[in-house]
Biopython code that builds the backbone (N, CA, C, O; Angstrom):
import numpy as np
from Bio.PDB.StructureBuilder import StructureBuilder

atoms = [
    (1, "MET", "N", (60.788, 75.495, -48.292)),
    (1, "MET", "CA", (60.058, 74.428, -48.783)),
    (1, "MET", "C", (59.851, 74.635, -50.427)),
    (1, "MET", "O", (59.601, 75.736, -50.917)),
    (2, "ILE", "N", (59.968, 73.619, -51.070)),
    (2, "ILE", "CA", (59.790, 73.559, -52.404)),
    (2, "ILE", "C", (58.552, 72.676, -52.748)),
    (2, "ILE", "O", (58.427, 71.575, -52.212)),
    (3, "ASP", "N", (57.826, 73.052, -53.453)),
    (3, "ASP", "CA", (56.449, 72.493, -54.000)),
    (3, "ASP", "C", (56.800, 71.676, -55.313)),
    (3, "ASP", "O", (57.602, 72.162, -56.110)),
    (4, "PHE", "N", (56.236, 70.487, -55.544)),
    (4, "PHE", "CA", (56.408, 69.720, -57.012)),
    (4, "PHE", "C", (55.026, 69.918, -57.643)),
    (4, "PHE", "O", (53.988, 69.785, -56.996)),
    (5, "PHE", "N", (55.070, 70.260, -59.000)),
    (5, "PHE", "CA", (53.927, 70.018, -59.522)),
    (5, "PHE", "C", (54.385, 69.836, -61.127)),
    (5, "PHE", "O", (55.508, 70.078, -61.568)),
    (6, "ILE", "N", (53.203, 69.335, -61.904)),
    (6, "ILE", "CA", (53.535, 69.089, -63.299)),
    (6, "ILE", "C", (52.548, 70.116, -64.003)),
    (6, "ILE", "O", (51.329, 70.051, -63.843)),
    (7, "PRO", "N", (53.207, 71.119, -64.836)),
    (7, "PRO", "CA", (52.189, 71.850, -65.512)),
    (7, "PRO", "C", (51.301, 71.258, -66.423)),
    (7, "PRO", "O", (51.701, 70.235, -66.980)),
    (8, "PRO", "N", (50.006, 71.746, -66.738)),
    (8, "PRO", "CA", (49.217, 71.116, -67.761)),
    (8, "PRO", "C", (49.781, 70.737, -68.946)),
    (8, "PRO", "O", (49.560, 69.687, -69.550)),
    (9, "GLU", "N", (50.698, 71.843, -69.337)),
    (9, "GLU", "CA", (51.478, 71.495, -70.912)),
    (9, "GLU", "C", (52.289, 70.432, -70.740)),
    (9, "GLU", "O", (52.683, 69.879, -71.767)),
    (10, "GLY", "N", (52.678, 69.959, -69.575)),
    (10, "GLY", "CA", (53.580, 68.786, -69.483)),
    (10, "GLY", "C", (55.062, 69.316, -68.948)),
    (10, "GLY", "O", (55.196, 70.427, -68.434)),
    (11, "GLY", "N", (56.148, 68.387, -69.134)),
    (11, "GLY", "CA", (57.438, 68.652, -68.602)),
    (11, "GLY", "C", (58.117, 67.483, -69.071)),
    (11, "GLY", "O", (57.638, 66.750, -69.936)),
    (12, "PRO", "N", (59.390, 67.264, -68.434)),
    (12, "PRO", "CA", (60.165, 66.318, -68.743)),
    (12, "PRO", "C", (59.858, 64.961, -68.008)),
    (12, "PRO", "O", (59.641, 64.984, -66.796)),
    (13, "SER", "N", (59.834, 63.724, -68.743)),
    (13, "SER", "CA", (59.589, 62.445, -68.149)),
    (13, "SER", "C", (60.820, 61.813, -67.947)),
    (13, "SER", "O", (61.917, 62.269, -68.272)),
    (14, "TYR", "N", (60.575, 60.640, -67.344)),
    (14, "TYR", "CA", (61.774, 59.926, -66.800)),
    (14, "TYR", "C", (61.297, 58.319, -66.819)),
    (14, "TYR", "O", (60.130, 57.926, -66.843)),
    (15, "ILE", "N", (62.478, 57.516, -66.801)),
    (15, "ILE", "CA", (62.261, 56.160, -66.816)),
    (15, "ILE", "C", (63.272, 55.603, -65.730)),
    (15, "ILE", "O", (64.490, 55.655, -65.906)),
    (16, "ASP", "N", (62.691, 55.069, -64.605)),
    (16, "ASP", "CA", (63.615, 54.272, -63.657)),
    (16, "ASP", "C", (63.747, 52.864, -64.029)),
    (16, "ASP", "O", (62.718, 52.232, -64.266)),
    (17, "SER", "N", (64.778, 52.352, -64.100)),
    (17, "SER", "CA", (64.979, 50.922, -64.585)),
    (17, "SER", "C", (66.119, 50.047, -64.112)),
    (17, "SER", "O", (67.157, 50.616, -63.776)),
    (18, "MET", "N", (66.058, 48.954, -64.059)),
    (18, "MET", "CA", (67.165, 48.201, -63.540)),
    (18, "MET", "C", (67.487, 47.127, -64.864)),
    (18, "MET", "O", (66.648, 46.593, -65.590)),
    (19, "VAL", "N", (68.769, 47.017, -64.915)),
    (19, "VAL", "CA", (69.204, 46.219, -66.105)),
    (19, "VAL", "C", (70.265, 45.317, -65.534)),
    (19, "VAL", "O", (70.886, 45.587, -64.506)),
    (20, "ILE", "N", (70.459, 44.104, -66.337)),
    (20, "ILE", "CA", (71.622, 43.173, -66.106)),
    (20, "ILE", "C", (72.471, 43.154, -67.275)),
    (20, "ILE", "O", (71.934, 43.011, -68.374)),
    (21, "LEU", "N", (73.556, 43.263, -67.200)),
    (21, "LEU", "CA", (74.425, 43.150, -68.290)),
    (21, "LEU", "C", (74.546, 41.898, -68.962)),
    (21, "LEU", "O", (74.696, 40.902, -68.254)),
    (22, "LYS", "N", (74.505, 41.759, -70.315)),
    (22, "LYS", "CA", (74.573, 40.403, -70.988)),
    (22, "LYS", "C", (75.418, 39.550, -70.486)),
    (22, "LYS", "O", (74.988, 38.435, -70.189)),
    (23, "ASN", "N", (76.644, 39.831, -70.300)),
    (23, "ASN", "CA", (77.669, 38.944, -69.805)),
    (23, "ASN", "C", (77.791, 38.868, -68.249)),
    (23, "ASN", "O", (78.821, 38.458, -67.713)),
    (24, "ALA", "N", (76.795, 39.243, -67.611)),
    (24, "ALA", "CA", (77.022, 39.395, -66.082)),
    (24, "ALA", "C", (77.345, 38.072, -65.561)),
    (24, "ALA", "O", (76.820, 37.034, -65.964)),
    (25, "LYS", "N", (78.297, 38.157, -64.579)),
    (25, "LYS", "CA", (78.867, 36.938, -63.812)),
    (25, "LYS", "C", (77.880, 36.303, -63.061)),
    (25, "LYS", "O", (77.802, 35.077, -62.976)),
    (26, "HIS", "N", (76.956, 37.255, -62.393)),
    (26, "HIS", "CA", (75.920, 36.670, -61.344)),
    (26, "HIS", "C", (74.617, 37.173, -61.890)),
    (26, "HIS", "O", (73.956, 38.023, -61.294)),
    (27, "TYR", "N", (74.210, 36.570, -63.177)),
    (27, "TYR", "CA", (72.965, 36.888, -63.601)),
    (27, "TYR", "C", (71.828, 36.494, -62.743)),
    (27, "TYR", "O", (70.934, 37.315, -62.534)),
    (28, "ASP", "N", (71.781, 35.263, -62.209)),
    (28, "ASP", "CA", (70.791, 34.753, -61.454)),
    (28, "ASP", "C", (70.666, 35.613, -60.143)),
    (28, "ASP", "O", (69.538, 36.014, -59.855)),
    (29, "ARG", "N", (71.554, 35.882, -59.452)),
    (29, "ARG", "CA", (71.564, 36.772, -58.385)),
    (29, "ARG", "C", (70.935, 38.036, -58.773)),
    (29, "ARG", "O", (69.986, 38.444, -58.104)),
    (30, "ALA", "N", (71.360, 38.698, -59.779)),
    (30, "ALA", "CA", (70.825, 39.992, -60.141)),
    (30, "ALA", "C", (69.539, 39.857, -60.549)),
    (30, "ALA", "O", (68.914, 40.909, -60.419)),
    (31, "MET", "N", (68.874, 38.905, -61.017)),
    (31, "MET", "CA", (67.467, 38.709, -61.405)),
    (31, "MET", "C", (66.800, 38.451, -60.060)),
    (31, "MET", "O", (65.668, 38.888, -59.857)),
    (32, "GLU", "N", (67.452, 37.763, -59.144)),
    (32, "GLU", "CA", (66.621, 37.579, -57.730)),
    (32, "GLU", "C", (66.568, 38.972, -57.086)),
    (32, "GLU", "O", (65.509, 39.340, -56.578)),
    (33, "PHE", "N", (67.699, 39.804, -57.078)),
    (33, "PHE", "CA", (67.546, 41.181, -56.647)),
    (33, "PHE", "C", (66.360, 41.945, -57.185)),
    (33, "PHE", "O", (65.532, 42.488, -56.455)),
    (34, "ILE", "N", (66.326, 41.956, -58.527)),
    (34, "ILE", "CA", (65.320, 42.753, -59.217)),
    (34, "ILE", "C", (63.857, 42.325, -58.831)),
    (34, "ILE", "O", (62.915, 43.108, -58.709)),
    (35, "ASN", "N", (63.813, 41.032, -58.666)),
    (35, "ASN", "CA", (62.409, 40.504, -58.372)),
    (35, "ASN", "C", (62.046, 40.762, -56.915)),
    (35, "ASN", "O", (60.886, 40.946, -56.546)),
    (36, "PHE", "N", (63.204, 40.765, -56.036)),
    (36, "PHE", "CA", (63.010, 41.161, -54.703)),
    (36, "PHE", "C", (62.559, 42.660, -54.501)),
    (36, "PHE", "O", (61.730, 42.907, -53.625)),
    (37, "ILE", "N", (63.044, 43.598, -55.231)),
    (37, "ILE", "CA", (62.728, 45.035, -55.213)),
    (37, "ILE", "C", (61.374, 45.182, -55.670)),
    (37, "ILE", "O", (60.667, 45.995, -55.074)),
    (38, "HIS", "N", (60.854, 44.466, -56.722)),
    (38, "HIS", "CA", (59.472, 44.592, -57.134)),
    (38, "HIS", "C", (58.310, 43.822, -56.449)),
    (38, "HIS", "O", (57.129, 43.899, -56.788)),
    (39, "ARG", "N", (58.843, 43.020, -55.373)),
    (39, "ARG", "CA", (57.661, 42.526, -54.511)),
    (39, "ARG", "C", (57.048, 43.561, -53.868)),
    (39, "ARG", "O", (57.749, 44.407, -53.315)),
    (40, "PRO", "N", (55.616, 43.653, -53.842)),
    (40, "PRO", "CA", (54.752, 44.805, -53.284)),
    (40, "PRO", "C", (55.272, 45.393, -51.987)),
    (40, "PRO", "O", (55.379, 46.602, -51.779)),
    (41, "GLU", "N", (55.630, 44.296, -51.015)),
    (41, "GLU", "CA", (56.005, 44.748, -49.624)),
    (41, "GLU", "C", (57.362, 45.602, -49.752)),
    (41, "GLU", "O", (57.616, 46.510, -48.960)),
    (42, "ASN", "N", (58.155, 45.267, -50.738)),
    (42, "ASN", "CA", (59.383, 46.121, -50.739)),
    (42, "ASN", "C", (59.235, 47.287, -51.656)),
    (42, "ASN", "O", (59.714, 48.374, -51.336)),
    (43, "TYR", "N", (58.605, 47.119, -52.767)),
    (43, "TYR", "CA", (58.357, 48.318, -53.647)),
    (43, "TYR", "C", (57.827, 49.401, -52.906)),
    (43, "TYR", "O", (58.337, 50.521, -52.942)),
    (44, "VAL", "N", (56.802, 49.112, -52.218)),
    (44, "VAL", "CA", (55.879, 50.129, -51.421)),
    (44, "VAL", "C", (56.826, 51.221, -50.677)),
    (44, "VAL", "O", (56.554, 52.422, -50.649)),
    (45, "GLN", "N", (57.920, 50.667, -50.109)),
    (45, "GLN", "CA", (58.885, 51.420, -49.443)),
    (45, "GLN", "C", (59.458, 52.563, -50.413)),
    (45, "GLN", "O", (59.716, 53.683, -49.973)),
    (46, "PHE", "N", (59.624, 52.252, -51.621)),
    (46, "PHE", "CA", (60.166, 53.163, -52.664)),
    (46, "PHE", "C", (58.967, 54.318, -52.781)),
    (46, "PHE", "O", (59.121, 55.505, -52.494)),
    (47, "LEU", "N", (57.844, 53.755, -53.224)),
    (47, "LEU", "CA", (56.610, 54.611, -53.262)),
    (47, "LEU", "C", (56.444, 55.506, -52.172)),
    (47, "LEU", "O", (56.277, 56.699, -52.425)),
    (48, "ASP", "N", (56.469, 55.073, -50.898)),
    (48, "ASP", "CA", (56.246, 55.822, -49.691)),
    (48, "ASP", "C", (57.406, 56.844, -49.364)),
    (48, "ASP", "O", (57.198, 57.894, -48.755)),
    (49, "THR", "N", (58.563, 56.471, -49.792)),
    (49, "THR", "CA", (59.674, 57.422, -49.499)),
    (49, "THR", "C", (59.721, 58.541, -50.528)),
    (49, "THR", "O", (59.901, 59.708, -50.180)),
    (50, "PHE", "N", (59.546, 58.154, -51.881)),
    (50, "PHE", "CA", (59.671, 59.446, -52.823)),
    (50, "PHE", "C", (58.273, 59.972, -53.174)),
    (50, "PHE", "O", (58.187, 61.031, -53.794)),
    (51, "ARG", "N", (57.096, 59.246, -52.788)),
    (51, "ARG", "CA", (55.785, 59.645, -53.149)),
    (51, "ARG", "C", (55.458, 59.747, -54.460)),
    (51, "ARG", "O", (54.558, 60.515, -54.801)),
    (52, "PHE", "N", (56.195, 58.932, -55.436)),
    (52, "PHE", "CA", (55.758, 58.760, -56.850)),
    (52, "PHE", "C", (54.379, 58.017, -56.927)),
    (52, "PHE", "O", (53.947, 57.326, -56.004)),
    (53, "PRO", "N", (53.762, 58.213, -58.053)),
    (53, "PRO", "CA", (52.500, 57.267, -58.262)),
    (53, "PRO", "C", (52.827, 56.053, -58.330)),
    (53, "PRO", "O", (54.012, 55.875, -58.608)),
    (54, "GLY", "N", (52.056, 54.922, -58.139)),
    (54, "GLY", "CA", (52.402, 53.593, -58.398)),
    (54, "GLY", "C", (51.958, 52.969, -59.700)),
    (54, "GLY", "O", (51.430, 51.857, -59.685)),
    (55, "PHE", "N", (52.139, 53.602, -60.776)),
    (55, "PHE", "CA", (51.781, 53.089, -62.053)),
    (55, "PHE", "C", (52.588, 51.978, -62.740)),
    (55, "PHE", "O", (52.267, 51.513, -63.834)),
    (56, "VAL", "N", (53.659, 51.582, -62.029)),
    (56, "VAL", "CA", (54.453, 50.562, -62.366)),
    (56, "VAL", "C", (53.986, 49.150, -61.599)),
    (56, "VAL", "O", (53.812, 48.089, -62.200)),
    (57, "ASN", "N", (53.830, 49.324, -60.261)),
    (57, "ASN", "CA", (53.571, 48.285, -59.497)),
    (57, "ASN", "C", (52.191, 48.485, -58.664)),
    (57, "ASN", "O", (52.142, 48.998, -57.546)),
    (58, "MET", "N", (51.214, 48.054, -59.304)),
    (58, "MET", "CA", (49.943, 48.405, -58.784)),
    (58, "MET", "C", (49.538, 47.693, -57.330)),
    (58, "MET", "O", (48.718, 48.145, -56.531)),
    (59, "GLU", "N", (50.204, 46.646, -57.206)),
    (59, "GLU", "CA", (49.829, 45.855, -55.834)),
    (59, "GLU", "C", (50.614, 46.623, -54.740)),
    (59, "GLU", "O", (50.197, 46.625, -53.582)),
    (60, "ALA", "N", (51.727, 47.265, -55.092)),
    (60, "ALA", "CA", (52.396, 48.068, -54.048)),
    (60, "ALA", "C", (51.689, 49.302, -53.941)),
    (60, "ALA", "O", (51.758, 49.924, -52.881)),
    (61, "ASP", "N", (51.023, 49.738, -54.889)),
    (61, "ASP", "CA", (50.317, 50.874, -54.834)),
    (61, "ASP", "C", (49.059, 50.911, -53.887)),
    (61, "ASP", "O", (48.590, 51.931, -53.383)),
    (62, "LYS", "N", (48.606, 49.663, -53.738)),
    (62, "LYS", "CA", (47.283, 49.398, -52.907)),
    (62, "LYS", "C", (47.740, 49.446, -51.438)),
    (62, "LYS", "O", (46.898, 49.652, -50.564)),
    (63, "ILE", "N", (49.004, 49.270, -51.137)),
    (63, "ILE", "CA", (49.382, 49.271, -49.605)),
    (63, "ILE", "C", (50.165, 50.327, -49.241)),
    (63, "ILE", "O", (50.713, 50.357, -48.139)),
    (64, "ARG", "N", (50.278, 51.201, -50.052)),
    (64, "ARG", "CA", (51.225, 52.300, -49.612)),
    (64, "ARG", "C", (50.478, 53.340, -48.459)),
    (64, "ARG", "O", (49.254, 53.430, -48.368)),
    (65, "THR", "N", (51.368, 54.050, -47.665)),
    (65, "THR", "CA", (50.956, 54.756, -46.583)),
    (65, "THR", "C", (50.999, 56.289, -46.862)),
    (65, "THR", "O", (50.522, 57.070, -46.038)),
    (66, "THR", "N", (51.537, 56.697, -47.955)),
    (66, "THR", "CA", (51.490, 58.108, -48.270)),
    (66, "THR", "C", (50.741, 58.401, -49.568)),
    (66, "THR", "O", (50.521, 57.485, -50.360)),
    (67, "LYS", "N", (50.313, 59.747, -49.826)),
    (67, "LYS", "CA", (49.690, 59.979, -51.037)),
    (67, "LYS", "C", (50.795, 60.447, -52.089)),
    (67, "LYS", "O", (51.667, 61.263, -51.789)),
    (68, "PRO", "N", (50.691, 59.900, -53.260)),
    (68, "PRO", "CA", (51.626, 60.522, -54.266)),
    (68, "PRO", "C", (51.554, 61.989, -54.521)),
    (68, "PRO", "O", (50.490, 62.608, -54.541)),
    (69, "ILE", "N", (52.800, 62.554, -54.728)),
    (69, "ILE", "CA", (52.741, 64.169, -54.926)),
    (69, "ILE", "C", (52.159, 64.580, -56.257)),
    (69, "ILE", "O", (52.071, 65.766, -56.575)),
    (70, "TYR", "N", (51.728, 63.501, -57.099)),
    (70, "TYR", "CA", (51.240, 63.854, -58.512)),
    (70, "TYR", "C", (50.296, 62.529, -58.820)),
    (70, "TYR", "O", (50.501, 61.492, -58.189)),
    (71, "LYS", "N", (49.441, 62.598, -59.639)),
    (71, "LYS", "CA", (48.816, 61.518, -60.111)),
    (71, "LYS", "C", (49.343, 60.977, -61.622)),
    (71, "LYS", "O", (49.642, 61.761, -62.523)),
    (72, "ALA", "N", (49.400, 59.716, -61.733)),
    (72, "ALA", "CA", (49.920, 59.359, -62.999)),
    (72, "ALA", "C", (49.498, 59.861, -64.262)),
    (72, "ALA", "O", (50.280, 59.844, -65.212)),
    (73, "GLU", "N", (48.150, 60.382, -64.387)),
    (73, "GLU", "CA", (47.525, 60.853, -65.551)),
    (73, "GLU", "C", (48.136, 62.291, -65.758)),
    (73, "GLU", "O", (47.950, 62.889, -66.818)),
    (74, "GLU", "N", (48.806, 62.788, -64.811)),
    (74, "GLU", "CA", (49.535, 64.119, -65.081)),
    (74, "GLU", "C", (50.743, 64.069, -66.052)),
    (74, "GLU", "O", (51.177, 64.962, -66.779)),
    (75, "MET", "N", (51.213, 62.679, -65.862)),
    (75, "MET", "CA", (52.347, 62.666, -66.939)),
    (75, "MET", "C", (52.041, 62.421, -68.357)),
    (75, "MET", "O", (52.960, 62.207, -69.148)),
    (76, "GLU", "N", (50.754, 62.437, -68.748)),
    (76, "GLU", "CA", (50.425, 62.148, -70.064)),
    (76, "GLU", "C", (51.040, 63.100, -71.043)),
    (76, "GLU", "O", (51.456, 62.603, -72.090)),
    (77, "ASN", "N", (51.164, 64.403, -70.865)),
    (77, "ASN", "CA", (51.549, 65.442, -71.657)),
    (77, "ASN", "C", (53.274, 65.756, -71.462)),
    (77, "ASN", "O", (53.911, 66.659, -72.005)),
    (78, "CYS", "N", (53.732, 64.812, -70.610)),
    (78, "CYS", "CA", (55.396, 64.900, -70.487)),
    (78, "CYS", "C", (56.082, 64.222, -71.583)),
    (78, "CYS", "O", (55.508, 63.349, -72.233)),
    (79, "GLU", "N", (57.220, 64.564, -71.805)),
    (79, "GLU", "CA", (58.065, 64.060, -72.716)),
    (79, "GLU", "C", (59.397, 63.461, -72.174)),
    (79, "GLU", "O", (60.051, 64.016, -71.291)),
    (80, "LEU", "N", (59.743, 62.306, -72.758)),
    (80, "LEU", "CA", (61.115, 61.630, -72.310)),
    (80, "LEU", "C", (62.115, 62.344, -73.025)),
    (80, "LEU", "O", (62.111, 62.506, -74.246)),
    (81, "LYS", "N", (63.063, 62.809, -72.145)),
    (81, "LYS", "CA", (64.163, 63.406, -72.845)),
    (81, "LYS", "C", (65.272, 62.351, -72.962)),
    (81, "LYS", "O", (65.849, 61.889, -71.978)),
    (82, "LEU", "N", (65.541, 61.989, -74.272)),
    (82, "LEU", "CA", (66.563, 60.811, -74.602)),
    (82, "LEU", "C", (67.940, 61.323, -74.490)),
    (82, "LEU", "O", (68.819, 60.528, -74.156)),
    (83, "ASP", "N", (68.277, 62.725, -74.759)),
    (83, "ASP", "CA", (69.766, 63.032, -74.916)),
    (83, "ASP", "C", (69.615, 64.658, -74.705)),
    (83, "ASP", "O", (69.041, 65.435, -75.469)),
    (84, "LEU", "N", (70.201, 64.931, -73.616)),
    (84, "LEU", "CA", (70.266, 66.483, -73.445)),
    (84, "LEU", "C", (71.611, 66.790, -74.075)),
    (84, "LEU", "O", (71.858, 67.994, -74.000)),
    (85, "GLY", "N", (72.431, 66.176, -74.592)),
    (85, "GLY", "CA", (73.581, 66.511, -75.175)),
    (85, "GLY", "C", (74.483, 67.555, -74.275)),
    (85, "GLY", "O", (74.697, 67.380, -73.075)),
    (86, "GLU", "N", (74.933, 68.568, -74.970)),
    (86, "GLU", "CA", (75.751, 69.509, -74.196)),
    (86, "GLU", "C", (75.172, 70.042, -73.089)),
    (86, "GLU", "O", (75.943, 70.479, -72.235)),
    (87, "ASP", "N", (73.847, 70.123, -72.866)),
    (87, "ASP", "CA", (73.149, 70.790, -71.875)),
    (87, "ASP", "C", (72.976, 69.718, -70.638)),
    (87, "ASP", "O", (72.387, 70.094, -69.625)),
    (88, "LEU", "N", (73.423, 68.561, -70.718)),
    (88, "LEU", "CA", (73.440, 67.487, -69.629)),
    (88, "LEU", "C", (73.906, 68.132, -68.287)),
    (88, "LEU", "O", (73.201, 68.157, -67.278)),
    (89, "GLU", "N", (75.171, 68.656, -68.376)),
    (89, "GLU", "CA", (75.833, 69.071, -67.148)),
    (89, "GLU", "C", (75.083, 70.263, -66.486)),
    (89, "GLU", "O", (75.010, 70.366, -65.262)),
    (90, "LYS", "N", (74.482, 71.236, -67.421)),
    (90, "LYS", "CA", (73.759, 72.377, -66.849)),
    (90, "LYS", "C", (72.461, 71.778, -66.214)),
    (90, "LYS", "O", (72.074, 72.186, -65.119)),
    (91, "PHE", "N", (71.790, 70.807, -66.906)),
    (91, "PHE", "CA", (70.537, 70.111, -66.210)),
    (91, "PHE", "C", (70.952, 69.541, -64.920)),
    (91, "PHE", "O", (70.227, 69.775, -63.952)),
    (92, "ASN", "N", (72.062, 68.792, -64.752)),
    (92, "ASN", "CA", (72.484, 68.134, -63.637)),
    (92, "ASN", "C", (72.819, 69.231, -62.438)),
    (92, "ASN", "O", (72.535, 69.020, -61.259)),
    (93, "ASP", "N", (73.384, 70.280, -62.861)),
    (93, "ASP", "CA", (73.762, 71.250, -61.896)),
    (93, "ASP", "C", (72.516, 71.962, -61.174)),
    (93, "ASP", "O", (72.502, 72.285, -59.986)),
    (94, "LEU", "N", (71.500, 72.148, -62.069)),
    (94, "LEU", "CA", (70.477, 72.844, -61.615)),
    (94, "LEU", "C", (69.506, 71.834, -60.887)),
    (94, "LEU", "O", (68.730, 72.269, -60.037)),
    (95, "TRP", "N", (69.533, 70.631, -61.173)),
    (95, "TRP", "CA", (68.797, 69.646, -60.403)),
    (95, "TRP", "C", (69.373, 69.531, -58.938)),
    (95, "TRP", "O", (68.676, 69.409, -57.930)),
    (96, "GLN", "N", (70.680, 69.586, -58.970)),
    (96, "GLN", "CA", (71.378, 69.394, -57.468)),
    (96, "GLN", "C", (71.012, 70.651, -56.706)),
    (96, "GLN", "O", (70.797, 70.571, -55.496)),
    (97, "LYS", "N", (70.927, 71.838, -57.364)),
    (97, "LYS", "CA", (70.584, 72.910, -56.573)),
    (97, "LYS", "C", (69.113, 72.928, -56.049)),
    (97, "LYS", "O", (68.798, 73.377, -54.947)),
    (98, "ILE", "N", (68.314, 72.432, -56.886)),
    (98, "ILE", "CA", (66.885, 72.250, -56.284)),
    (98, "ILE", "C", (66.793, 71.135, -55.300)),
    (98, "ILE", "O", (66.172, 71.359, -54.261)),
    (99, "ARG", "N", (67.326, 69.972, -55.490)),
    (99, "ARG", "CA", (67.310, 68.807, -54.782)),
    (99, "ARG", "C", (67.774, 69.191, -53.226)),
    (99, "ARG", "O", (67.107, 68.933, -52.224)),
    (100, "PHE", "N", (69.069, 69.868, -53.247)),
    (100, "PHE", "CA", (69.578, 70.105, -51.933)),
    (100, "PHE", "C", (69.038, 71.201, -51.179)),
    (100, "PHE", "O", (69.253, 71.305, -49.972)),
    (101, "SER", "N", (68.246, 72.144, -51.924)),
    (101, "SER", "CA", (67.608, 73.293, -51.160)),
    (101, "SER", "C", (66.503, 72.939, -50.521)),
    (101, "SER", "O", (65.975, 73.677, -49.689)),
    (102, "ALA", "N", (66.002, 71.675, -50.874)),
    (102, "ALA", "CA", (64.671, 71.152, -50.363)),
    (102, "ALA", "C", (65.032, 70.662, -48.958)),
    (102, "ALA", "O", (64.120, 70.683, -48.132)),
    (103, "GLU", "N", (66.189, 70.240, -48.589)),
    (103, "GLU", "CA", (66.397, 69.542, -47.386)),
    (103, "GLU", "C", (66.379, 70.429, -46.237)),
    (103, "GLU", "O", (66.546, 69.975, -45.105)),
]
sb = StructureBuilder()
sb.init_structure("model")
sb.init_model(0)
sb.init_chain("A")
sb.init_seg("    ")
for serial, (resi, resn, name, xyz) in enumerate(atoms, 1):
    if name == "N":
        sb.init_residue(resn, " ", resi, " ")
    sb.init_atom(name, np.array(xyz, "f"), 0.0, 1.0, " ", f" {name:<3s}", serial, name[0])
structure = sb.get_structure()
């Protein structure tokens, strides 16, 4: 078993996002999909599955059935990694080892 924690001094941060390409052929459908995902009754499934804090969709957070693995406030000292450069592959390899050893 692997435990997850954020050290008090912080760690790497992340942003999950959905985008639509400027010249997307089905822009309206893509927008409908994004809106669908963000409905609280749908987004709560994401929160319950991954147990992230619900600081993006507070309505979904109100109806979740799991406890987050950390509090949103714990991210205050974290830093967004914009570009890992040549270390990207090393980071990805280590993450895959951690990710699959937890299963």
